[in-house]
Legacy VTK file of the C-alpha trace (Angstrom):
# vtk DataFile Version 3.0
C-alpha trace
ASCII
DATASET POLYDATA
POINTS 232 float
49.331 -1.569 -24.252
48.422 -4.624 -22.163
51.578 -4.101 -20.100
50.873 -0.418 -19.458
50.654 0.004 -15.687
47.852 1.406 -13.586
48.922 4.038 -11.071
47.944 3.774 -7.413
47.924 6.653 -4.936
48.641 5.322 -1.457
49.269 6.523 2.058
52.599 4.815 2.641
51.284 2.689 5.499
53.726 0.008 6.603
51.484 -2.815 7.824
51.492 -6.144 5.979
49.600 -6.049 2.669
48.221 -9.497 1.915
47.083 -10.632 -1.570
43.860 -8.868 -2.474
45.087 -5.560 -1.079
45.590 -2.949 -3.772
49.068 -2.203 -2.384
50.129 -5.809 -3.006
51.221 -6.113 -6.672
50.276 -9.805 -6.687
46.622 -8.758 -6.503
46.618 -7.949 -10.228
47.687 -9.771 -13.375
48.866 -6.476 -14.879
51.553 -4.043 -13.680
50.858 -1.362 -11.093
52.913 1.680 -10.127
52.683 3.256 -6.679
53.144 6.813 -5.482
52.941 7.842 -1.853
50.838 10.877 -0.960
53.226 12.983 1.098
51.853 13.677 4.559
48.743 11.533 4.179
47.697 9.343 7.108
44.471 7.448 7.850
43.653 10.054 10.485
44.087 13.016 8.134
42.342 11.429 5.166
39.573 9.376 6.767
38.658 11.124 9.986
39.796 14.696 9.375
38.947 14.916 5.654
41.868 17.354 5.581
41.473 19.643 2.548
45.171 20.542 2.627
45.886 17.036 1.329
44.610 18.065 -2.093
47.947 19.568 -3.145
50.106 16.503 -2.359
47.429 14.199 -3.785
47.436 16.041 -7.099
51.246 16.161 -7.084
51.385 12.369 -6.688
48.796 11.895 -9.440
50.748 14.111 -11.846
53.904 12.184 -11.054
52.106 8.940 -11.881
50.836 10.380 -15.144
54.349 11.499 -16.072
55.596 7.962 -15.418
53.300 6.649 -18.163
50.414 4.979 -16.343
47.185 4.394 -18.270
44.910 5.361 -15.380
45.031 6.244 -11.704
43.256 4.835 -8.677
43.652 5.100 -4.915
44.441 2.932 -1.929
41.799 4.535 0.306
38.126 4.912 -0.494
37.953 8.249 1.317
39.940 9.750 -1.560
36.484 10.076 -3.127
36.324 13.636 -1.778
39.059 14.579 -4.248
37.691 12.711 -7.282
36.630 15.771 -9.279
39.848 17.689 -8.658
41.991 14.668 -9.507
40.145 13.953 -12.741
40.583 17.583 -13.770
44.284 17.651 -12.876
45.462 14.822 -15.149
44.655 13.612 -18.654
44.326 9.893 -17.853
41.184 8.355 -16.309
40.913 8.535 -12.515
38.821 6.339 -10.234
39.886 7.469 -6.785
37.549 5.245 -4.791
35.457 2.100 -5.023
32.500 4.268 -4.009
32.306 5.492 -7.607
30.529 2.201 -8.323
27.607 2.981 -6.000
25.157 4.479 -8.528
25.884 1.678 -10.994
25.509 -1.040 -8.366
22.195 0.356 -7.167
20.842 0.406 -10.711
22.027 -3.144 -11.216
20.252 -4.576 -8.175
17.400 -2.114 -7.573
17.707 -2.530 -3.822
19.644 -0.913 -0.969
23.416 -1.309 -1.184
25.535 -2.272 1.799
28.726 -0.341 2.475
31.667 -1.716 4.444
33.843 1.250 5.391
36.857 1.997 7.548
34.940 4.356 9.846
31.188 4.760 9.476
31.244 7.956 11.549
33.647 9.571 9.079
31.476 8.849 6.039
29.356 11.930 5.321
26.866 13.042 2.658
29.783 14.938 1.071
31.509 11.664 0.231
28.423 10.336 -1.546
27.670 13.628 -3.290
31.215 13.690 -4.662
30.310 10.843 -7.012
26.586 11.495 -7.498
25.476 8.823 -5.041
23.589 11.027 -2.586
20.252 9.463 -3.567
21.481 5.861 -3.426
19.939 3.968 -0.492
22.976 2.748 1.432
23.257 0.707 4.621
26.597 1.324 6.281
28.781 -0.599 8.686
32.332 0.192 9.716
35.451 -1.204 11.311
36.620 1.657 13.524
35.731 -0.105 16.779
37.220 -3.467 15.785
40.511 -4.020 17.659
42.657 -5.591 14.930
41.557 -3.106 12.318
41.907 -0.141 14.648
45.320 -1.107 16.014
46.929 -2.015 12.685
45.149 -0.016 9.978
43.944 3.129 11.678
46.481 3.673 14.454
49.543 1.928 13.009
50.607 0.417 16.323
52.202 -2.565 14.588
52.967 -3.895 11.124
52.253 -7.589 11.733
48.672 -8.444 10.830
46.609 -11.180 12.479
44.705 -12.151 9.338
42.350 -14.568 11.086
41.410 -12.014 13.721
40.727 -9.337 11.116
38.651 -11.737 9.022
36.487 -12.558 12.042
35.972 -8.855 12.677
34.973 -8.256 9.068
32.522 -11.153 8.992
30.953 -10.036 12.258
30.289 -6.562 10.844
28.853 -7.691 7.500
26.719 -10.420 9.071
25.189 -7.904 11.487
24.587 -5.539 8.574
22.837 -8.232 6.545
20.735 -9.381 9.491
19.550 -5.824 10.112
18.919 -5.232 6.395
17.562 -8.374 4.735
16.709 -6.369 1.608
20.351 -5.700 0.656
21.041 -6.235 -3.028
24.833 -5.987 -3.005
27.814 -4.903 -0.925
30.468 -2.336 -1.801
33.734 -2.439 0.155
35.047 1.104 0.578
38.148 0.222 2.546
40.954 -1.217 0.429
42.359 -3.003 3.491
39.307 -5.278 3.578
39.212 -6.420 -0.059
41.249 -9.590 0.694
38.126 -10.892 2.439
35.713 -10.237 -0.452
35.465 -13.932 -1.334
34.642 -14.914 2.250
32.120 -12.087 2.530
30.359 -13.220 -0.634
30.325 -16.830 0.531
28.720 -15.754 3.796
26.174 -13.252 2.417
25.448 -14.666 -1.034
25.507 -11.185 -2.590
27.498 -9.454 -5.343
30.552 -7.796 -3.772
32.218 -4.789 -5.374
35.485 -3.142 -4.350
38.506 -1.250 -5.636
39.924 -4.389 -7.268
36.747 -5.105 -9.252
36.724 -1.467 -10.361
40.423 -1.352 -11.259
40.220 -4.624 -13.172
37.271 -3.295 -15.172
38.963 0.045 -15.839
42.174 -1.682 -16.904
40.181 -3.763 -19.399
38.741 -0.605 -20.962
42.256 0.777 -21.406
43.792 -2.367 -22.912
41.248 -3.614 -25.442
42.236 -6.488 -27.718
40.708 -7.896 -30.908
38.022 -10.551 -30.586
38.609 -13.925 -32.221
36.306 -16.816 -32.998
37.014 -20.005 -31.112
38.578 -22.780 -33.184
LINES 1 233
232 0 1 2 3 4 5 6 7 8 9 10 11 12 13 14 15 16 17 18 19 20 21 22 23 24 25 26 27 28 29 30 31 32 33 34 35 36 37 38 39 40 41 42 43 44 45 46 47 48 49 50 51 52 53 54 55 56 57 58 59 60 61 62 63 64 65 66 67 68 69 70 71 72 73 74 75 76 77 78 79 80 81 82 83 84 85 86 87 88 89 90 91 92 93 94 95 96 97 98 99 100 101 102 103 104 105 106 107 108 109 110 111 112 113 114 115 116 117 118 119 120 121 122 123 124 125 126 127 128 129 130 131 132 133 134 135 136 137 138 139 140 141 142 143 144 145 146 147 148 149 150 151 152 153 154 155 156 157 158 159 160 161 162 163 164 165 166 167 168 169 170 171 172 173 174 175 176 177 178 179 180 181 182 183 184 185 186 187 188 189 190 191 192 193 194 195 196 197 198 199 200 201 202 203 204 205 206 207 208 209 210 211 212 213 214 215 216 217 218 219 220 221 222 223 224 225 226 227 228 229 230 231
């Protein structure tokens, strides 16, 4: 059971996926299986919230289930809009987005939770309501106006990623968020493209940082339990 893979729904983007990205298999110490969502793009999923994507999303999830995965997650946090439909469509657990952690994180820290998202203007109350987080006090910042992120992740102008440039953009956004909200108790990274910088973010802010990798690692552990043994 420990070698049973986790399935990942992804958009088929072609830019470089560095370690820490959910679409880089080296991110995990367990196997992962990928299925592309036919027709999905960052524009259609993030900015348009295109409801016609539901059919190909469910088709990809069912294909993953048929392949034998133990659970299914997603390579874009904005898949949260389809969480309920996905969970109902397959018989394995589904955690479509890191945002699912929001209610838990808020209860853990008892303070407002920071959100680092791909596009703050695209995040709506519908996204939070989809996972029961509409009452969670969130403080949001986004990457849509950051050149490296916009050119590579959102617009797909090139595949080569300037990692240092993107890291500087990420740190600028989270530092501004923390300065404006000194009462933050934690940060949740919505965008899977930004998880490779979680360690640097935590070092800079000194806060717990949650993302799709923390969630997937936890979920995988619940699906692959092993006996406990006393230490020698």
